[in-house]
N, C-alpha and C positions, 0 to 999 in steps of 0.2 A: 564538657563534651567538645571535641575538636571539630573543626570545620571538615576535615578529611572524612571523619567517620559518619558524618550526617549530610553529606552532599551527593546529590543525584543528577544525572544528565538526562535531559529530555530532548528529543528532536521532534519538531513539529513540521511535517511535510505538507505544506499548504499549496493551493492552486497556483499561486504566483511566487511564493518565496519559501525557503526552508530556514528554520531557526533552530539554533542549539541554545538551550536554556539550562543554566545550573539552578537547582533548588537546594537550598541549605536550611535545615531545621535548626533554629536557634531558640531553644526552650520550647515555648508553645507557639512560636511564630515561624513562618516560612518566608525566607527571603529568595527572591528570584533575580537572575542576572542573565540578560542576553549576552552570549559571548561570541556568537558567529551567526551570519545571516548571508544567504546567497539566493539568487533567482532560481526558481524551479526550472530545471533544464528540460525543455520539451523539444523533441525532434519533429520537424515538419518534413514529410516526404510526400510529394504529390498532395493528395487529399487526406492523407493519414497523419494522425498526431499521436506521438508515443512519449512516455516518460523515458528519459535517457538514464538508464539504470547505472551505467558505468559512471557518468558524470555525478549522479546523485551519491553513489558510493564514495567517490573521491571527496565530495563536499562534506559528507558526513564524517569522514575521517579527519578532515581539516578541523571540523568542529570538536571531534574527540581530542585531537592534539591540543587545541586551545584549552579544553576542559582540564586535561592532564597537567598542562603548564600552570593552570590556576589552582588546581586541586589534585595532587598526584595520586591520592587514594580515594577515588570515587567509590561509592557504595554500590551503584548499578547504573545502568542506562537503559533507555527504552525509546522506541520510535513510534510516533502516532501519525496518522495521515488521513487525508480525505478518504472516506471509506468505501468507494465503489470500484476502484481499479485494482487489478490483480496481475500477478506474474504467472504465465503458464509455464510449468516446469516439466522437463522430460524425464524419463526413467533414471537419468543420471543425476537428477536433482538441479540441473542447470536450466536457465530460461531458454525456451525454444524460439523466443523473439522478445523484444522489448514489450513492456506493458503498454497497452493502448491507453490514451488519456480520455477521460470521460467526456471531453469536448469533441472527440472524433465522431464524424458524421456517419460512420458505418452502422450505428445503432438505430438510426431513424427507421421507424416502422417496426422494429423488433418487438416492442411491448405489445402491440396489436397482435402480432403473429403468435406470440407466446400465449396470450390470453385466449386465442382460438383453440389452443391445445390443452391449457390448464385454466380452469375458471379463476377469475379475479378473486373470488371468494376463497378458493383454496390457497392461492398464492398469499393472500393476506393472512389467512390462518397460520401459515408457516412462518412468514416473514415479519408480519406485524408492522410493516413500513409503508410509507406513502408510495404511491405509484408514480415513478418518474422515469422517463425514457432511458436515462443513463444508468439505472440501477444494474447491479452486477448480474443478476439473472439474464437480463436482455443482452448484456455484453457477451455472456457465455453462449447464448443462443446465436448471436451474430458470428461467433467463432465457428459454431456447429454448422451454420448455413453457408457462410462465406469462406471459411478455411477448414474444410473437413479433414484434410490431411493433417493439419496442425492440431485440430481437436483430438484426433486419434493418437497422436504422438504425446499429447499432454497426460501426464500421470497424476499431476497434482496442480492446484492453483493456490498461490499464497497471495493474500491481500498485500498491497504495497508495504505497509508497515510490518506485517509478518515476515515478508521477504527479507527486509533489512534487519529486523530483530534476529532472524535465523542466521543471517550473514555474520551478525555480531556474536553469535554463539548459542542462541536459544533453540529449543526443539522446534521443528517445523510442524505446525498443525496441518491437518488434512481438510481440504475443501473440495470434496469429490461427490457432493450430493446432487447430481444432475441427470439421473437415469430417465426421468420423466420427459426430458427434452428429445431423446432419440426417437 
């Protein structure tokens, strides 16, 4: 089995850095190799913190170039990320703004407000996750409350990893389950 036919590229978008990692199956073993790393680009404007989607895209493509130099025939690639931030997309499929970073302060108090509208028991029954102020549900509610015009222009929300996987060619999943917030 050749390296080319058994090598995969994984991008790990972390809170502080992004890594491009080649994984190669060699018999019953997996060999991993970090081939590119860069600082996670965050834009600070006033009190707001955003993921710099354009800079991330450029960095991911540099990682892909490194991977293709090392292994011209990759089997596939995928992007994984910190799982609470998302990209709001308009009807044309383009971002209506950069994605907020989970560290952005706009979400303070949103969990309490949502729990006044939807019981914590019901939220947990649907999500099954720990209650944390920066969870996606509370970020979406912050959009509804603080940027209603943007909320209305948003036709889909892609989690950060889904957004970049889609840009690399995968189908875009739908994340539009927020009717209870209105």
